[in-house]
All heavy atoms as a GROMACS GRO file, in nm:
protein
  586
    1MET      N    1   0.085  -0.117   0.000
    1MET     CA    2   0.000   0.000   0.000
    1MET      C    3   0.089   0.124   0.000
    1MET      O    4   0.192   0.127   0.068
    1MET     CB    5  -0.088   0.003   0.125
    1MET     CG    6  -0.181  -0.115   0.143
    1MET     SD    7  -0.316  -0.120   0.031
    1MET     CE    8  -0.420   0.006   0.094
    2CYS      N    9   0.049   0.224  -0.074
    2CYS     CA   10   0.120   0.351  -0.074
    2CYS      C   11   0.020   0.462  -0.103
    2CYS      O   12  -0.088   0.438  -0.154
    2CYS     CB   13   0.234   0.352  -0.174
    2CYS     SG   14   0.183   0.354  -0.344
    3GLY      N   15   0.058   0.586  -0.070
    3GLY     CA   16  -0.025   0.700  -0.098
    3GLY      C   17  -0.032   0.727  -0.247
    3GLY      O   18   0.063   0.700  -0.321
    4ILE      N   19  -0.144   0.781  -0.293
    4ILE     CA   20  -0.163   0.803  -0.436
    4ILE      C   21  -0.080   0.921  -0.486
    4ILE      O   22  -0.028   0.919  -0.595
    4ILE     CB   23  -0.312   0.822  -0.467
    4ILE    CG1   24  -0.385   0.689  -0.445
    4ILE    CG2   25  -0.334   0.868  -0.610
    4ILE    CD1   26  -0.532   0.694  -0.463
    5THR      N   27  -0.065   1.027  -0.407
    5THR     CA   28   0.012   1.143  -0.451
    5THR      C   29   0.152   1.140  -0.388
    5THR      O   30   0.187   1.047  -0.317
    5THR     CB   31  -0.058   1.274  -0.413
    5THR    OG1   32  -0.066   1.281  -0.272
    5THR    CG2   33  -0.195   1.280  -0.472
    6THR      N   34   0.227   1.243  -0.411
    6THR     CA   35   0.365   1.248  -0.362
    6THR      C   36   0.378   1.311  -0.224
    6THR      O   37   0.489   1.339  -0.181
    6THR     CB   38   0.453   1.325  -0.461
    6THR    OG1   39   0.400   1.458  -0.475
    6THR    CG2   40   0.458   1.256  -0.595
    7ALA      N   41   0.269   1.335  -0.156
    7ALA     CA   42   0.277   1.395  -0.022
    7ALA      C   43   0.349   1.299   0.072
    7ALA      O   44   0.328   1.179   0.069
    7ALA     CB   45   0.138   1.425   0.029
    8ARG      N   46   0.431   1.352   0.158
    8ARG     CA   47   0.507   1.268   0.252
    8ARG      C   48   0.421   1.222   0.368
    8ARG      O   49   0.437   1.113   0.418
    8ARG     CB   50   0.627   1.347   0.307
    8ARG     CG   51   0.725   1.394   0.203
    8ARG     CD   52   0.818   1.290   0.158
    8ARG     NE   53   0.902   1.245   0.268
    8ARG     CZ   54   0.979   1.138   0.259
    8ARG    NH1   55   0.981   1.069   0.148
    8ARG    NH2   56   1.052   1.099   0.361
    9SER      N   57   0.329   1.309   0.414
    9SER     CA   58   0.253   1.275   0.533
    9SER      C   59   0.117   1.345   0.532
    9SER      O   60   0.099   1.447   0.466
    9SER     CB   61   0.331   1.319   0.657
    9SER     OG   62   0.254   1.298   0.773
   10GLU      N   63   0.024   1.288   0.607
   10GLU     CA   64  -0.108   1.349   0.626
   10GLU      C   65  -0.122   1.398   0.770
   10GLU      O   66  -0.232   1.423   0.816
   10GLU     CB   67  -0.217   1.247   0.599
   10GLU     CG   68  -0.228   1.206   0.454
   10GLU     CD   69  -0.336   1.101   0.434
   10GLU    OE1   70  -0.345   1.010   0.517
   10GLU    OE2   71  -0.408   1.112   0.336
   11LYS      N   72  -0.012   1.414   0.839
   11LYS     CA   73  -0.016   1.447   0.982
   11LYS      C   74  -0.090   1.578   1.007
   11LYS      O   75  -0.174   1.585   1.097
   11LYS     CB   76   0.126   1.455   1.037
   11LYS     CG   77   0.131   1.480   1.185
   11LYS     CD   78   0.273   1.475   1.236
   11LYS     CE   79   0.276   1.493   1.387
   11LYS     NZ   80   0.412   1.481   1.438
   12ALA      N   81  -0.063   1.680   0.930
   12ALA     CA   82  -0.129   1.810   0.952
   12ALA      C   83  -0.279   1.799   0.926
   12ALA      O   84  -0.359   1.856   1.002
   12ALA     CB   85  -0.068   1.916   0.861
   13ASP      N   86  -0.318   1.725   0.823
   13ASP     CA   87  -0.460   1.707   0.793
   13ASP      C   88  -0.530   1.630   0.904
   13ASP      O   89  -0.642   1.664   0.944
   13ASP     CB   90  -0.478   1.631   0.662
   13ASP     CG   91  -0.429   1.710   0.542
   13ASP    OD1   92  -0.436   1.834   0.546
   13ASP    OD2   93  -0.386   1.646   0.444
   14LYS      N   94  -0.465   1.528   0.956
   14LYS     CA   95  -0.525   1.448   1.063
   14LYS      C   96  -0.536   1.528   1.192
   14LYS      O   97  -0.636   1.518   1.264
   14LYS     CB   98  -0.443   1.321   1.087
   14LYS     CG   99  -0.456   1.222   0.974
   14LYS     CD  100  -0.371   1.099   1.000
   14LYS     CE  101  -0.383   1.000   0.886
   14LYS     NZ  102  -0.304   0.880   0.910
   15ARG      N  103  -0.436   1.610   1.222
   15ARG     CA  104  -0.443   1.693   1.342
   15ARG      C  105  -0.558   1.793   1.332
   15ARG      O  106  -0.632   1.814   1.428
   15ARG     CB  107  -0.311   1.768   1.363
   15ARG     CG  108  -0.198   1.676   1.404
   15ARG     CD  109  -0.070   1.751   1.422
   15ARG     NE  110  -0.080   1.827   1.547
   15ARG     CZ  111   0.016   1.905   1.592
   15ARG    NH1  112   0.127   1.920   1.524
   15ARG    NH2  113   0.001   1.969   1.705
   16GLN      N  114  -0.574   1.854   1.215
   16GLN     CA  115  -0.682   1.950   1.196
   16GLN      C  116  -0.819   1.882   1.207
   16GLN      O  117  -0.910   1.935   1.271
   16GLN     CB  118  -0.668   2.016   1.059
   16GLN     CG  119  -0.771   2.124   1.034
   16GLN     CD  120  -0.751   2.189   0.900
   16GLN    OE1  121  -0.691   2.132   0.810
   16GLN    NE2  122  -0.802   2.309   0.885
   17ALA      N  123  -0.833   1.763   1.151
   17ALA     CA  124  -0.959   1.690   1.158
   17ALA      C  125  -0.992   1.652   1.302
   17ALA      O  126  -1.108   1.664   1.346
   17ALA     CB  127  -0.954   1.566   1.071
   18ASN      N  128  -0.893   1.607   1.378
   18ASN     CA  129  -0.917   1.571   1.517
   18ASN      C  130  -0.949   1.692   1.603
   18ASN      O  131  -1.030   1.683   1.696
   18ASN     CB  132  -0.799   1.493   1.573
   18ASN     CG  133  -0.798   1.351   1.523
   18ASN    OD1  134  -0.901   1.285   1.523
   18ASN    ND2  135  -0.682   1.304   1.480
   19ARG      N  136  -0.890   1.806   1.573
   19ARG     CA  137  -0.925   1.928   1.646
   19ARG      C  138  -1.069   1.967   1.619
   19ARG      O  139  -1.143   2.006   1.710
   19ARG     CB  140  -0.831   2.042   1.607
   19ARG     CG  141  -0.695   2.029   1.667
   19ARG     CD  142  -0.603   2.139   1.623
   19ARG     NE  143  -0.472   2.120   1.683
   19ARG     CZ  144  -0.362   2.177   1.639
   19ARG    NH1  145  -0.366   2.255   1.533
   19ARG    NH2  146  -0.248   2.155   1.698
   20ARG      N  147  -1.109   1.960   1.492
   20ARG     CA  148  -1.249   1.990   1.457
   20ARG      C  149  -1.344   1.894   1.528
   20ARG      O  150  -1.451   1.935   1.576
   20ARG     CB  151  -1.271   1.978   1.307
   20ARG     CG  152  -1.214   2.091   1.227
   20ARG     CD  153  -1.245   2.071   1.081
   20ARG     NE  154  -1.176   2.166   0.999
   20ARG     CZ  155  -1.150   2.149   0.871
   20ARG    NH1  156  -1.190   2.038   0.811
   20ARG    NH2  157  -1.087   2.240   0.802
   21LEU      N  158  -1.308   1.767   1.532
   21LEU     CA  159  -1.393   1.667   1.598
   21LEU      C  160  -1.407   1.697   1.746
   21LEU      O  161  -1.517   1.691   1.802
   21LEU     CB  162  -1.337   1.527   1.576
   21LEU     CG  163  -1.414   1.414   1.643
   21LEU    CD1  164  -1.556   1.406   1.587
   21LEU    CD2  165  -1.342   1.283   1.624
   22ARG      N  166  -1.295   1.731   1.812
   22ARG     CA  167  -1.302   1.761   1.956
   22ARG      C  168  -1.388   1.883   1.984
   22ARG      O  169  -1.464   1.885   2.081
   22ARG     CB  170  -1.161   1.780   2.013
   22ARG     CG  171  -1.086   1.649   2.028
   22ARG     CD  172  -0.960   1.666   2.110
   22ARG     NE  173  -0.866   1.758   2.050
   22ARG     CZ  174  -0.771   1.725   1.964
   22ARG    NH1  175  -0.758   1.599   1.926
   22ARG    NH2  176  -0.687   1.814   1.915
   23VAL      N  177  -1.381   1.985   1.898
   23VAL     CA  178  -1.465   2.104   1.915
   23VAL      C  179  -1.612   2.066   1.902
   23VAL      O  180  -1.695   2.106   1.984
   23VAL     CB  181  -1.427   2.212   1.811
   23VAL    CG1  182  -1.532   2.320   1.804
   23VAL    CG2  183  -1.292   2.271   1.845
   24ARG      N  184  -1.645   1.986   1.801
   24ARG     CA  185  -1.785   1.945   1.783
   24ARG      C  186  -1.833   1.856   1.896
   24ARG      O  187  -1.948   1.866   1.938
   24ARG     CB  188  -1.802   1.875   1.650
   24ARG     CG  189  -1.796   1.971   1.534
   24ARG     CD  190  -1.866   1.915   1.415
   24ARG     NE  191  -1.849   2.002   1.301
   24ARG     CZ  192  -1.890   1.973   1.181
   24ARG    NH1  193  -1.950   1.859   1.159
   24ARG    NH2  194  -1.873   2.057   1.082
   25LEU      N  195  -1.747   1.768   1.946
   25LEU     CA  196  -1.786   1.683   2.058
   25LEU      C  197  -1.811   1.764   2.184
   25LEU      O  198  -1.907   1.738   2.258
   25LEU     CB  199  -1.680   1.576   2.084
   25LEU     CG  200  -1.679   1.459   1.987
   25LEU    CD1  201  -1.558   1.371   2.011
   25LEU    CD2  202  -1.807   1.378   2.000
   26ARG      N  203  -1.723   1.862   2.211
   26ARG     CA  204  -1.743   1.946   2.329
   26ARG      C  205  -1.874   2.023   2.321
   26ARG      O  206  -1.948   2.032   2.419
   26ARG     CB  207  -1.627   2.043   2.347
   26ARG     CG  208  -1.508   1.981   2.415
   26ARG     CD  209  -1.409   2.088   2.458
   26ARG     NE  210  -1.351   2.158   2.345
   26ARG     CZ  211  -1.235   2.126   2.288
   26ARG    NH1  212  -1.165   2.024   2.334
   26ARG    NH2  213  -1.189   2.194   2.186
   27SER      N  214  -1.905   2.077   2.204
   27SER     CA  215  -2.031   2.151   2.191
   27SER      C  216  -2.151   2.057   2.198
   27SER      O  217  -2.255   2.093   2.252
   27SER     CB  218  -2.033   2.233   2.062
   27SER     OG  219  -2.032   2.148   1.950
   28ALA      N  220  -2.139   1.935   2.146
   28ALA     CA  221  -2.248   1.838   2.155
   28ALA      C  222  -2.272   1.796   2.299
   28ALA      O  223  -2.387   1.784   2.342
   28ALA     CB  224  -2.218   1.715   2.069
   29VAL      N  225  -2.165   1.780   2.376
   29VAL     CA  226  -2.179   1.745   2.517
   29VAL      C  227  -2.246   1.859   2.592
   29VAL      O  228  -2.335   1.839   2.674
   29VAL     CB  229  -2.042   1.709   2.580
   29VAL    CG1  230  -2.050   1.705   2.730
   29VAL    CG2  231  -1.993   1.578   2.524
   30ALA      N  232  -2.205   1.982   2.564
   30ALA     CA  233  -2.263   2.098   2.632
   30ALA      C  234  -2.413   2.111   2.598
   30ALA      O  235  -2.492   2.151   2.683
   30ALA     CB  236  -2.189   2.224   2.592
   31ARG      N  237  -2.451   2.078   2.475
   31ARG     CA  238  -2.592   2.088   2.436
   31ARG      C  239  -2.676   1.977   2.496
   31ARG      O  240  -2.794   1.995   2.520
   31ARG     CB  241  -2.606   2.080   2.284
   31ARG     CG  242  -2.572   2.205   2.210
   31ARG     CD  243  -2.619   2.196   2.066
   31ARG     NE  244  -2.587   2.069   2.002
   31ARG     CZ  245  -2.481   2.046   1.926
   31ARG    NH1  246  -2.396   2.143   1.903
   31ARG    NH2  247  -2.460   1.928   1.873
   32THR      N  248  -2.619   1.859   2.520
   32THR     CA  249  -2.699   1.744   2.560
   32THR      C  250  -2.698   1.717   2.710
   32THR      O  251  -2.763   1.624   2.754
   32THR     CB  252  -2.652   1.617   2.488
   32THR    OG1  253  -2.516   1.595   2.518
   32THR    CG2  254  -2.673   1.628   2.340
   33LEU      N  255  -2.626   1.795   2.788
   33LEU     CA  256  -2.624   1.768   2.932
   33LEU      C  257  -2.763   1.777   2.996
   33LEU      O  258  -2.806   1.684   3.061
   33LEU     CB  259  -2.525   1.861   3.002
   33LEU     CG  260  -2.379   1.820   2.988
   33LEU    CD1  261  -2.290   1.919   3.058
   33LEU    CD2  262  -2.356   1.681   3.043
   34PRO      N  263  -2.837   1.886   2.978
   34PRO     CA  264  -2.970   1.889   3.039
   34PRO      C  265  -3.076   1.833   2.944
   34PRO      O  266  -3.162   1.904   2.894
   34PRO     CB  267  -2.993   2.038   3.065
   34PRO     CG  268  -2.913   2.106   2.962
   34PRO     CD  269  -2.796   2.015   2.931
   35THR      N  270  -3.070   1.705   2.916
   35THR     CA  271  -3.165   1.643   2.824
   35THR      C  272  -3.276   1.572   2.901
   35THR      O  273  -3.266   1.549   3.020
   35THR     CB  274  -3.098   1.540   2.733
   35THR    OG1  275  -3.038   1.441   2.815
   35THR    CG2  276  -2.993   1.604   2.645
   36ALA      N  277  -3.376   1.539   2.828
   36ALA     CA  278  -3.487   1.463   2.886
   36ALA      C  279  -3.441   1.320   2.911
   36ALA      O  280  -3.355   1.268   2.840
   36ALA     CB  281  -3.606   1.464   2.790
   37PRO      N  282  -3.497   1.254   3.011
   37PRO     CA  283  -3.460   1.115   3.038
   37PRO      C  284  -3.494   1.025   2.918
   37PRO      O  285  -3.600   1.038   2.858
   37PRO     CB  286  -3.544   1.077   3.159
   37PRO     CG  287  -3.593   1.204   3.216
   37PRO     CD  288  -3.592   1.306   3.108
   38GLY      N  289  -3.403   0.940   2.884
   38GLY     CA  290  -3.424   0.846   2.774
   38GLY      C  291  -3.382   0.900   2.638
   38GLY      O  292  -3.380   0.827   2.540
   39ALA      N  293  -3.348   1.028   2.627
   39ALA     CA  294  -3.305   1.085   2.499
   39ALA      C  295  -3.159   1.050   2.476
   39ALA      O  296  -3.075   1.069   2.564
   39ALA     CB  297  -3.323   1.236   2.499
   40GLU      N  298  -3.128   0.997   2.359
   40GLU     CA  299  -2.990   0.960   2.327
   40GLU      C  300  -2.929   1.066   2.236
   40GLU      O  301  -2.985   1.098   2.132
   40GLU     CB  302  -2.986   0.824   2.259
   40GLU     CG  303  -3.026   0.712   2.352
   40GLU     CD  304  -2.989   0.577   2.296
   40GLU    OE1  305  -2.895   0.571   2.215
   40GLU    OE2  306  -3.052   0.480   2.336
   41PRO      N  307  -2.814   1.120   2.272
   41PRO     CA  308  -2.749   1.221   2.188
   41PRO      C  309  -2.685   1.158   2.064
   41PRO      O  310  -2.646   1.041   2.066
   41PRO     CB  311  -2.644   1.282   2.279
   41PRO     CG  312  -2.613   1.174   2.376
   41PRO     CD  313  -2.741   1.096   2.394
   42LEU      N  314  -2.676   1.235   1.959
   42LEU     CA  315  -2.606   1.191   1.838
   42LEU      C  316  -2.467   1.252   1.839
   42LEU      O  317  -2.452   1.374   1.830
   42LEU     CB  318  -2.682   1.237   1.713
   42LEU     CG  319  -2.820   1.176   1.695
   42LEU    CD1  320  -2.890   1.239   1.576
   42LEU    CD2  321  -2.810   1.026   1.677
   43TRP      N  322  -2.366   1.169   1.854
   43TRP     CA  323  -2.229   1.218   1.859
   43TRP      C  324  -2.171   1.224   1.719
   43TRP      O  325  -2.186   1.131   1.641
   43TRP     CB  326  -2.143   1.126   1.946
   43TRP     CG  327  -2.194   1.108   2.084
   43TRP    CD1  328  -2.242   0.994   2.138
   43TRP    CD2  329  -2.205   1.208   2.185
   43TRP    NE1  330  -2.282   1.015   2.267
   43TRP    CE2  331  -2.260   1.146   2.299
   43TRP    CE3  332  -2.175   1.343   2.191
   43TRP    CZ2  333  -2.284   1.214   2.417
   43TRP    CZ3  334  -2.198   1.411   2.310
   43TRP    CH2  335  -2.252   1.348   2.420
   44PRO      N  336  -2.101   1.334   1.685
   44PRO     CA  337  -2.037   1.342   1.554
   44PRO      C  338  -1.919   1.245   1.546
   44PRO      O  339  -1.854   1.215   1.646
   44PRO     CB  340  -1.991   1.487   1.544
   44PRO     CG  341  -1.982   1.534   1.685
   44PRO     CD  342  -2.082   1.454   1.764
   45GLY      N  343  -1.892   1.196   1.428
   45GLY     CA  344  -1.780   1.107   1.404
   45GLY      C  345  -1.673   1.176   1.322
   45GLY      O  346  -1.691   1.288   1.274
   46ILE      N  347  -1.561   1.109   1.303
   46ILE     CA  348  -1.448   1.168   1.230
   46ILE      C  349  -1.485   1.196   1.084
   46ILE      O  350  -1.439   1.292   1.025
   46ILE     CB  351  -1.322   1.079   1.242
   46ILE    CG1  352  -1.198   1.153   1.192
   46ILE    CG2  353  -1.338   0.949   1.166
   46ILE    CD1  354  -1.151   1.262   1.281
   47ARG      N  355  -1.572   1.114   1.026
   47ARG     CA  356  -1.614   1.136   0.887
   47ARG      C  357  -1.706   1.257   0.872
   47ARG      O  358  -1.725   1.306   0.762
   47ARG     CB  359  -1.685   1.013   0.832
   47ARG     CG  360  -1.598   0.890   0.829
   47ARG     CD  361  -1.502   0.895   0.714
   47ARG     NE  362  -1.437   0.767   0.701
   47ARG     CZ  363  -1.308   0.751   0.689
   47ARG    NH1  364  -1.231   0.855   0.687
   47ARG    NH2  365  -1.256   0.633   0.680
   48ASP      N  366  -1.763   1.305   0.983
   48ASP     CA  367  -1.846   1.425   0.978
   48ASP      C  368  -1.763   1.552   0.964
   48ASP      O  369  -1.814   1.654   0.919
   48ASP     CB  370  -1.933   1.435   1.104
   48ASP     CG  371  -2.034   1.323   1.114
   48ASP    OD1  372  -2.077   1.273   1.008
   48ASP    OD2  373  -2.068   1.284   1.228
   49VAL      N  374  -1.637   1.547   1.003
   49VAL     CA  375  -1.553   1.666   0.999
   49VAL      C  376  -1.440   1.657   0.898
   49VAL      O  377  -1.371   1.756   0.874
   49VAL     CB  378  -1.494   1.697   1.138
   49VAL    CG1  379  -1.603   1.730   1.236
   49VAL    CG2  380  -1.410   1.583   1.188
   50SER      N  381  -1.418   1.540   0.839
   50SER     CA  382  -1.307   1.527   0.743
   50SER      C  383  -1.345   1.430   0.632
   50SER      O  384  -1.435   1.349   0.645
   50SER     CB  385  -1.181   1.478   0.813
   50SER     OG  386  -1.198   1.344   0.853
   51ASP      N  387  -1.271   1.441   0.524
   51ASP     CA  388  -1.289   1.355   0.408
   51ASP      C  389  -1.151   1.301   0.369
   51ASP      O  390  -1.062   1.379   0.338
   51ASP     CB  391  -1.349   1.434   0.292
   51ASP     CG  392  -1.371   1.350   0.168
   51ASP    OD1  393  -1.371   1.226   0.179
   51ASP    OD2  394  -1.390   1.409   0.060
   52PRO      N  395  -1.131   1.169   0.373
   52PRO     CA  396  -0.997   1.117   0.341
   52PRO      C  397  -0.952   1.150   0.199
   52PRO      O  398  -0.833   1.159   0.173
   52PRO     CB  399  -1.010   0.966   0.361
   52PRO     CG  400  -1.154   0.937   0.374
   52PRO     CD  401  -1.224   1.063   0.410
   53TRP      N  402  -1.045   1.173   0.109
   53TRP     CA  403  -1.007   1.208  -0.028
   53TRP      C  404  -0.967   1.354  -0.042
   53TRP      O  405  -0.912   1.394  -0.144
   53TRP     CB  406  -1.119   1.173  -0.124
   53TRP     CG  407  -1.136   1.025  -0.135
   53TRP    CD1  408  -1.231   0.949  -0.075
   53TRP    CD2  409  -1.052   0.936  -0.207
   53TRP    NE1  410  -1.212   0.816  -0.105
   53TRP    CE2  411  -1.102   0.805  -0.187
   53TRP    CE3  412  -0.939   0.950  -0.287
   53TRP    CZ2  413  -1.044   0.693  -0.243
   53TRP    CZ3  414  -0.882   0.839  -0.342
   53TRP    CH2  415  -0.935   0.712  -0.320
   54ALA      N  416  -0.992   1.436   0.060
   54ALA     CA  417  -0.952   1.576   0.056
   54ALA      C  418  -0.818   1.596   0.128
   54ALA      O  419  -0.766   1.706   0.130
   54ALA     CB  420  -1.059   1.663   0.121
   55MET      N  421  -0.764   1.490   0.186
   55MET     CA  422  -0.636   1.501   0.255
   55MET      C  423  -0.520   1.497   0.155
   55MET      O  424  -0.541   1.478   0.035
   55MET     CB  425  -0.624   1.390   0.358
   55MET     CG  426  -0.717   1.406   0.474
   55MET     SD  427  -0.683   1.286   0.601
   55MET     CE  428  -0.800   1.337   0.724
   56ALA      N  429  -0.401   1.512   0.204
   56ALA     CA  430  -0.283   1.528   0.119
   56ALA      C  431  -0.256   1.407   0.029
   56ALA      O  432  -0.212   1.422  -0.084
   56ALA     CB  433  -0.160   1.556   0.205
   57LYS      N  434  -0.281   1.286   0.078
   57LYS     CA  435  -0.245   1.168  -0.002
   57LYS      C  436  -0.358   1.112  -0.088
   57LYS      O  437  -0.336   1.024  -0.168
   57LYS     CB  438  -0.196   1.056   0.090
   57LYS     CG  439  -0.057   1.081   0.144
   57LYS     CD  440  -0.007   0.958   0.214
   57LYS     CE  441   0.129   0.981   0.274
   57LYS     NZ  442   0.172   0.867   0.351
   58ASP      N  443  -0.479   1.160  -0.071
   58ASP     CA  444  -0.593   1.112  -0.151
   58ASP      C  445  -0.615   0.962  -0.140
   58ASP      O  446  -0.644   0.895  -0.239
   58ASP     CB  447  -0.575   1.147  -0.299
   58ASP     CG  448  -0.614   1.289  -0.329
   58ASP    OD1  449  -0.681   1.348  -0.245
   58ASP    OD2  450  -0.579   1.339  -0.435
   59GLY      N  451  -0.599   0.905  -0.027
   59GLY     CA  452  -0.623   0.763  -0.011
   59GLY      C  453  -0.499   0.679  -0.038
   59GLY      O  454  -0.388   0.730  -0.046
   60LYS      N  455  -0.519   0.550  -0.054
   60LYS     CA  456  -0.407   0.458  -0.073
   60LYS      C  457  -0.431   0.368  -0.193
   60LYS      O  458  -0.542   0.354  -0.241
   60LYS     CB  459  -0.386   0.374   0.053
   60LYS     CG  460  -0.344   0.457   0.171
   60LYS     CD  461  -0.316   0.375   0.290
   60LYS     CE  462  -0.271   0.467   0.402
   60LYS     NZ  463  -0.242   0.396   0.524
   61LEU      N  464  -0.323   0.307  -0.241
   61LEU     CA  465  -0.327   0.225  -0.361
   61LEU      C  466  -0.244   0.100  -0.337
   61LEU      O  467  -0.136   0.107  -0.279
   61LEU     CB  468  -0.269   0.305  -0.479
   61LEU     CG  469  -0.254   0.237  -0.612
   61LEU    CD1  470  -0.392   0.213  -0.673
   61LEU    CD2  471  -0.173   0.323  -0.704
   62ARG      N  472  -0.294  -0.014  -0.382
   62ARG     CA  473  -0.216  -0.138  -0.373
   62ARG      C  474  -0.122  -0.146  -0.492
   62ARG      O  475  -0.156  -0.105  -0.602
   62ARG     CB  476  -0.308  -0.259  -0.374
   62ARG     CG  477  -0.394  -0.272  -0.253
   62ARG     CD  478  -0.472  -0.403  -0.259
   62ARG     NE  479  -0.562  -0.413  -0.149
   62ARG     CZ  480  -0.532  -0.468  -0.032
   62ARG    NH1  481  -0.412  -0.517  -0.012
   62ARG    NH2  482  -0.621  -0.472   0.064
   63PHE      N  483  -0.001  -0.199  -0.470
   63PHE     CA  484   0.094  -0.217  -0.580
   63PHE      C  485   0.168  -0.347  -0.560
   63PHE      O  486   0.173  -0.403  -0.450
   63PHE     CB  487   0.191  -0.098  -0.590
   63PHE     CG  488   0.284  -0.086  -0.474
   63PHE    CD1  489   0.409  -0.146  -0.479
   63PHE    CD2  490   0.250  -0.016  -0.361
   63PHE    CE1  491   0.496  -0.136  -0.372
   63PHE    CE2  492   0.336  -0.005  -0.254
   63PHE     CZ  493   0.460  -0.065  -0.260
   64ASP      N  494   0.229  -0.396  -0.666
   64ASP     CA  495   0.306  -0.520  -0.662
   64ASP      C  496   0.452  -0.488  -0.633
   64ASP      O  497   0.519  -0.424  -0.715
   64ASP     CB  498   0.292  -0.593  -0.796
   64ASP     CG  499   0.361  -0.729  -0.795
   64ASP    OD1  500   0.401  -0.775  -0.687
   64ASP    OD2  501   0.372  -0.789  -0.903
   65PRO      N  502   0.506  -0.528  -0.518
   65PRO     CA  503   0.645  -0.497  -0.483
   65PRO      C  504   0.747  -0.556  -0.580
   65PRO      O  505   0.856  -0.504  -0.595
   65PRO     CB  506   0.664  -0.554  -0.344
   65PRO     CG  507   0.531  -0.593  -0.294
   65PRO     CD  508   0.438  -0.598  -0.410
   66ALA      N  509   0.711  -0.665  -0.648
   66ALA     CA  510   0.805  -0.724  -0.744
   66ALA      C  511   0.825  -0.631  -0.864
   66ALA      O  512   0.935  -0.625  -0.920
   66ALA     CB  513   0.753  -0.859  -0.791
   67HIS      N  514   0.722  -0.558  -0.902
   67HIS     CA  515   0.732  -0.466  -1.016
   67HIS      C  516   0.783  -0.328  -0.975
   67HIS      O  517   0.837  -0.255  -1.058
   67HIS     CB  518   0.599  -0.452  -1.086
   67HIS     CG  519   0.551  -0.576  -1.154
   67HIS    ND1  520   0.635  -0.678  -1.196
   67HIS    CD2  521   0.427  -0.616  -1.189
   67HIS    CE1  522   0.566  -0.773  -1.253
   67HIS    NE2  523   0.438  -0.739  -1.249
   68TRP      N  524   0.762  -0.289  -0.849
   68TRP     CA  525   0.800  -0.157  -0.801
   68TRP      C  526   0.885  -0.169  -0.674
   68TRP      O  527   0.844  -0.125  -0.568
   68TRP     CB  528   0.675  -0.074  -0.771
   68TRP     CG  529   0.587  -0.054  -0.888
   68TRP    CD1  530   0.476  -0.127  -0.919
   68TRP    CD2  531   0.602   0.040  -0.991
   68TRP    NE1  532   0.422  -0.084  -1.035
   68TRP    CE2  533   0.496   0.022  -1.082
   68TRP    CE3  534   0.694   0.141  -1.018
   68TRP    CZ2  535   0.481   0.098  -1.196
   68TRP    CZ3  536   0.677   0.218  -1.130
   68TRP    CH2  537   0.573   0.196  -1.218
   69PRO      N  538   1.007  -0.223  -0.680
   69PRO     CA  539   1.089  -0.238  -0.560
   69PRO      C  540   1.130  -0.105  -0.497
   69PRO      O  541   1.153  -0.096  -0.377
   69PRO     CB  542   1.209  -0.317  -0.608
   69PRO     CG  543   1.215  -0.295  -0.753
   69PRO     CD  544   1.074  -0.274  -0.798
   70ARG      N  545   1.137   0.000  -0.578
   70ARG     CA  546   1.177   0.131  -0.526
   70ARG      C  547   1.074   0.184  -0.425
   70ARG      O  548   1.110   0.254  -0.331
   70ARG     CB  549   1.191   0.229  -0.641
   70ARG     CG  550   1.245   0.364  -0.601
   70ARG     CD  551   1.260   0.456  -0.720
   70ARG     NE  552   1.136   0.484  -0.787
   70ARG     CZ  553   1.048   0.579  -0.751
   70ARG    NH1  554   1.074   0.653  -0.645
   70ARG    NH2  555   0.938   0.599  -0.818
   71LEU      N  556   0.947   0.151  -0.444
   71LEU     CA  557   0.844   0.198  -0.351
   71LEU      C  558   0.852   0.129  -0.215
   71LEU      O  559   0.795   0.177  -0.119
   71LEU     CB  560   0.706   0.176  -0.412
   71LEU     CG  561   0.673   0.260  -0.535
   71LEU    CD1  562   0.536   0.222  -0.588
   71LEU    CD2  563   0.680   0.408  -0.503
   72MET      N  564   0.922   0.017  -0.208
   72MET     CA  565   0.935  -0.054  -0.080
   72MET      C  566   1.042   0.010   0.009
   72MET      O  567   1.048  -0.019   0.127
   72MET     CB  568   0.969  -0.202  -0.104
   72MET     CG  569   0.857  -0.279  -0.169
   72MET     SD  570   0.706  -0.281  -0.072
   72MET     CE  571   0.756  -0.376   0.068
   73CYS      N  572   1.128   0.094  -0.045
   73CYS     CA  573   1.233   0.161   0.033
   73CYS      C  574   1.170   0.268   0.120
   73CYS      O  575   1.082   0.339   0.076
   73CYS     CB  576   1.337   0.224  -0.059
   73CYS     SG  577   1.424   0.105  -0.159
   74LYS      N  578   1.218   0.281   0.238
   74LYS     CA  579   1.167   0.385   0.329
   74LYS      C  580   1.247   0.509   0.313
   74LYS      O  581   1.358   0.518   0.288
   74LYS     CB  582   1.173   0.337   0.474
   74LYS     CG  583   1.079   0.226   0.502
   74LYS     CD  584   0.942   0.278   0.521
   74LYS     CE  585   0.847   0.163   0.547
   74LYS     NZ  586   0.717   0.198   0.575
   0.00000   0.00000   0.00000
């Protein structure tokens, strides 16, 4: 498996997505604290705040190491 584009890392994109998720979770918790009994809150997920295809690497691709040995080097 390798990234589709030439980006080295998605670290900045992942950090930004997790920050957005934490902000949304904190606001969801603040909104749902005084709820009616039996009401279940809807918690946002990571896919609600980010899209893996909009990140630096655009997903991953399978390749054959026998044909592409250079991609196996770190």
